[in-house]
N, C-alpha and C positions, 0 to 999 in steps of 0.2 A: 172325764177320761173313759169311764166305763160306758157312758152313753154313746160315745164316739165308737168304741169297739163294737157295741151291740148294733149300731147303725151300719158299720162296715160289714158285719156278719150277715145282717139282713140283706144288704145290697148284693153280697156275693151269692147268697142263696137265690135271690130273685134273678140274678144273671144266669145262674146254672139252670133254673127252672125255665127261663125264657129260651135258652139254647136247646134244652131237651124238648120243649114244645115244638120248636121249629124243626128239629131233627125228626120227631115223630110225624109231623105233618108231611115232610118229604118222603118218609118211608111209606105212609099210607097212600100218597099220591102215586108212588112207583108201583105199589102193590095193585092199585086200581088199573094202572096201565097194562101191567103184565097179565092181569086177569082178563082184561078186554081182548088182548092179543091172543091169549090161549083159547078163548071162546071161538075165535075165527079159525084157529089152527085145528081145533077138534072137528069143526063142522065147516068144511070149505064151501059147501053149497048154501050156506046161510046168506040171506040177502043183506047187502050193504046199502043203506039208504043214501042216495046221492041227491042233493037238492039242486033245483034248477039254477040257483044262484052260484053254485060251485062250478058249473060248466061254463067255460069261456066260449062264446060264439065267435066265429071268425068268418069273414066273407072271402071266399076264394074266387079269384078272377081267372078266366080262361086266358092262357097266354097264347097269343097267335105267333106262329113262327115268322121271323123276318123274311121278307120276299128276297132280299139280297142273298141270304144264306141258301134259300131253296133253289135259286138260279145256279149257284156254284155247285150245289150237290147234283143237279141234273146234268151239268156239263161233264 
């Protein structure tokens, strides 16, 4: 009976430690994000690296006006 109680106590402490570890991990990640944002706020002229893979290239076609529309507008 005592062994069972000790096992339950160890399980509870392990669960609490696991939750605290996850919570601290989230806090440190949030702190890193705010620190990165504040760096750009302080120096707006700082260069932001944009990789070529991030830019989406698009092909633009020239749209020719319909000849039927141009005839109606001339009349």
